[in-house]
N, C-alpha and C positions, 0 to 999 in steps of 0.2 A: 397687700398687693404684691410685695416682693416675694413673699412665700409662695403665692399662687404662680408667679412667673417662674420660680425655681421648679415647682411641681410640673408646670407645662413644659419647661425645658427638658426635664428628666423624661417625661412621657415622649416628647419628640425624639430625644436621643434613643429611647428604647425602640420606637417605631423605625427609626433609621437603621439601627443595628439589626432589627428583624428583617428589613428589606434586603440588607446587605448579605444576610445569611441564607436568603431564599435561593431557589434554583438559579444557576449561573446564567451568564449571557448566552443566548442561543447562538450556535456556531454552525457555519456551513463548511463542508469538507474542503471546499476550494480555498479556505483560509489557512489550512494546515501547512502546506509547503512554504518554505522560506521564499518570499517574493524577490529577494535580492539575487537569487541564483537561477531564476526561471528563464531569464532571457540570455541567450548565449549564441555565438556563431556556430552553426552546424552546416557545413557545405553539403553534406549528404541529403539534407532536407530539400535542397534546390534541384535535385535530380528528378527527372521524370521516371516512371516505372521502367520504361524501356532503357533509359540510360543506366539505371541502377542494375538492371539485368545484364547489360553489356559490360559494366564494370566487374560484376561477379564472374562473368564468362571469361573476361580477360585475366582475372586473377587465377581462375582454375587452369586456363591454358598455360600461363606462366609457370604454375606449379608443376604441370605435367612435363613441360620442356626442361625444367630444372632437374628432373629425375631421369634416371637411366632406364626408361621404359618405352615400349612401342617400337614398331619397325621403322625403317627409314622412311617409308611411304607415309606412315601414320604421323611421324614427327614433322614431315614436310607439310602435311595437311594442317596440323595444329598450328604451325608457324604461319601459314597463309591465313588461317582464321584469326589468329592473334593480330596480325598486321591489319587485316580488314577491320577488326573491332576497334583497335587503337586509332585507326584513321577516322572511323566514324565518330568516335568520342572527341577526337581532336577537332573535327569539323564543327562540333558543338562547343568548342573552346573549353573542353574538359581535360585537365591535366591529370592523368591517372596516377603518376608517381606522387604528385603533390597531395592528391586525395588520400592515397594510402598512407602518406606520412602523417596525416591528421587523425587517423583512426584512434590512437590511444588518447589523444587530446580530447576528442569528441566523447569517447567512452567515459572519461573522467568527468566531463561536464554533465553528461546525462546522469551518471550515478549521483553526482552531487545534487542535481536538481530533484532526483527521485528520493533522496534520503534526508535532505536537510529540512528540519522543522522550523516553523515560524517562531523566532525567538520572542516575539511580543506575546505569544500565548503561553510561554513557559511559566508554570506556577499559577496560572489563572484557573478559576472555577468556571466551568462552562457546561452547557447543555448541548448534547449532540444526538441526533437520530441516526441509526444504522442497523446493521444486521449482526447478531451475535453468534459466534461459533464457540461451543464449549471446548475447554482445554483441561488437561489434567491439573489438579491443584498445585500451587507452589510448594516448595519444600516445607514451608511453615504451615501448610494445610489450608491456606487461604484460597478461596474459589477464584478461578481465572477464566475469562473469555477473551476472544479477539473480536473487535468491532471493525467491520468493513462497510464501505459505502453502498455496495450493491449486493443483492442476493445471489448466491451461486459462487462468489469469489472463494478461491482456495479449494473448491471441490468440483463443481461443474464448470467453473471458469478459472483462469489463472489467478494467482494472488495479485493484489494491487501493489502499487509502489509502496515502499516502506513508510513514507510520510502520508500514506492513505490507509494505514492500519494502526490500530491502537490495542496494546495489551492492557486489559482492564482487570484490576484487582477488586473483588467484590467483598465488601465487609459484612454484608448480612447473610452470606451463604447462598444467595439466589443463584440458580443455574438455568440456562435455557431449556425449554421443554423439547426443543428440536433444533437441528442445525439451521442457522440463518433465521432465527426468530427475530422479528423486527422489534426494536426497543428504543427508548429514549433514556439516555444516561446523563446524570449530573454528577460532577466531581472535579477534583483538581487534576489538571492536565499538565504533565511535565515531559520535557524532552529527555528520554532515557532509552536509547537504542538497545534493542534486544534481538537476538538471533537464535531461534529454536527450530527444531524439526518436529512435526507432529503428524500422527497418522490420522488423516482426515477422511479419505475415501479408500483408495486401493493401495496406498503406500505413503511414505513419508513426504510431507509437503514443507518447503521452507517457509517459516513464519517470521519474517523480518519486519519489525515494527519500530518506527522512530519514536513514537510516543507511548507513555504509560498513563493510565488514568486510575486514580483511586476513587471508585464510584461510591457516592453517598446515597443517591436516589436512582432506582431502577423502575422504569415504567414500561410495561409490555404494551404494544400497540395492536389493537384489534379494531376492525370495523364494526358497525352496528349489527351486521349480520353474523358477526363472530368469525368471519374469514380474515385472514391476515394478508399482507402484501406478498407473502411467500407461502405457497401451499406445501406443507411438509409431507413427505412420503413416510411409510413405515420404516424404510431404511434410514431416513434422516433422524427419526425419533430414536431408533436403536443406536445409531452412531453417537447421538447426544448422550444417551444413557451410559454408553461405554466410555466416553471421554470424561464423564464426571467421576469415574472410579480412579482410585489412586494408582491402579495398575496401567492406566492409559499411557500410550507411548508419547513421550515428549523429552527430547534431548537437546542440550545446547549444541549449536553448530560449531 
């Protein structure tokens, strides 16, 4: 009886180990940013579009008046407009000077929120769906792609925040058939900030990624009809083919 219990225990351990090595925990893109730095004071968010425009207008007028430009009549008109704009903002209890003193503080907070990765995910094996952009291989010859949450990012659309982009190293040599090919990747996710420039469409695009993934499993996603969530053009396919070559443009920033 004890022998059979030992055999059963070994089988159970084997099954448990197999389950642990299976594809990682499904992950949503919203989990990637560090939640500890996402909430912060930003007085500029409280401004209405009209108030924000008035603030920018006041800054431009102050800049003109600080320079030795314009005729006396023009400078008098600029001063009248500045006084009128400042009074309108003051009526809304908006302190221009205090707001301007907060610019660097807010920029720092925004940058931290956009670049900080969730520390609880560092080193975890996860599964994530996204859209792959082919990149030139690493110096060691290993295939590389960038994974983004939406099609068109970094080419037809601006790049996402760094903590919404993953630099993926592919061990099996797979590369996308076209730009923004939808895929599901499984591998170890690590916080490893990188900053490159890559020729994506008409010029160099900054590719700032907070995370790196060492992909073990690559699944391309196609519907039953064979259509993907992103319809590639001939230009997309040619760009993907060009990026796969070692001569593709990719430089550290």
